[in-house]
Phi, psi and omega in degrees: 000322182251034184270333184261120179243169177263149173295141181230159181229139175285125178274307181193162170236143181229123175279124183250004170065017178083007178299128184054039178073349184275115183275317182202165177220129177241133182244134177242158178228148173208161179244139175271179187306324182275007178090355179292132180270145176235151176246142172239123175255132173248107180264125178259123177251179176300163176065027179059035179264127179242128177252127182258128178228147176215155177196161173297139181302323182294343180255010189302335179257358181286133182297340180247029186301334180268355184255340188276135173275138180265343183061028177273347178057042180241019185307313182301317181289324179293314179295321177299324177294318176299321178297319179297320176296318179298315179295325175296320177297320179295324176296320180288326180227095183296351177257012184298141173245148185233143178219164176201164171238123177275091185302147177282147181283136173234119179244102184295324183292328180260002183052048182245132174230116180287147174300151179278357180271120177045062183293166178300316179298316179303314182296320178293310182297321178299315178303314181296313181299317181295331181272330181264334180242087187293165186288346174287331184261327184226145170266130186256128181233122186236146172234095184296324183302321182253004180057043178247156187212138176224124176252115182261127182294126181289351175288341177288132180287333188247054184301317181295320178295320178299317180298314180298314181292324178296316179301314180295318181297312182287333173297320180288326180282321185229077186299344179283351180266149174260190181303146175286000000 
């Protein structure tokens, strides 16, 4: 289901110097079948933690860009493209850890707001992570209540310490979240 991805291109990398724990951000672009462009942001935080985010390019400045459904029905290929970017990141940094937040859906036309607990996006991303990052290679830590996920690379000697530091870091960045 998530085997076919789109070709992607690196747009730019920006060194952010660790401000608010964020060390760098790399942005990639790709086009889906109808020519619509998408952006993938790879945010690098301390402790080799990479957060993968994506959205349609046309929504890049929209405050709810991660919540809106496009109804393009290209989710498997889009997520597969994100996985390819993630695997490329892992090749560059063999100690990379990966996380995400499965944003809740907001449909303005139907006046629908999905609960933030175990969102549809979270369930899809969790499925993908469990299938592409097996438990021999990564330790999986989930917070269903907040739809967050952290996969810690088992090559890291201090996995427990990374989890504790990740929790503290994300608590300071996103105080509305509880422990992963």
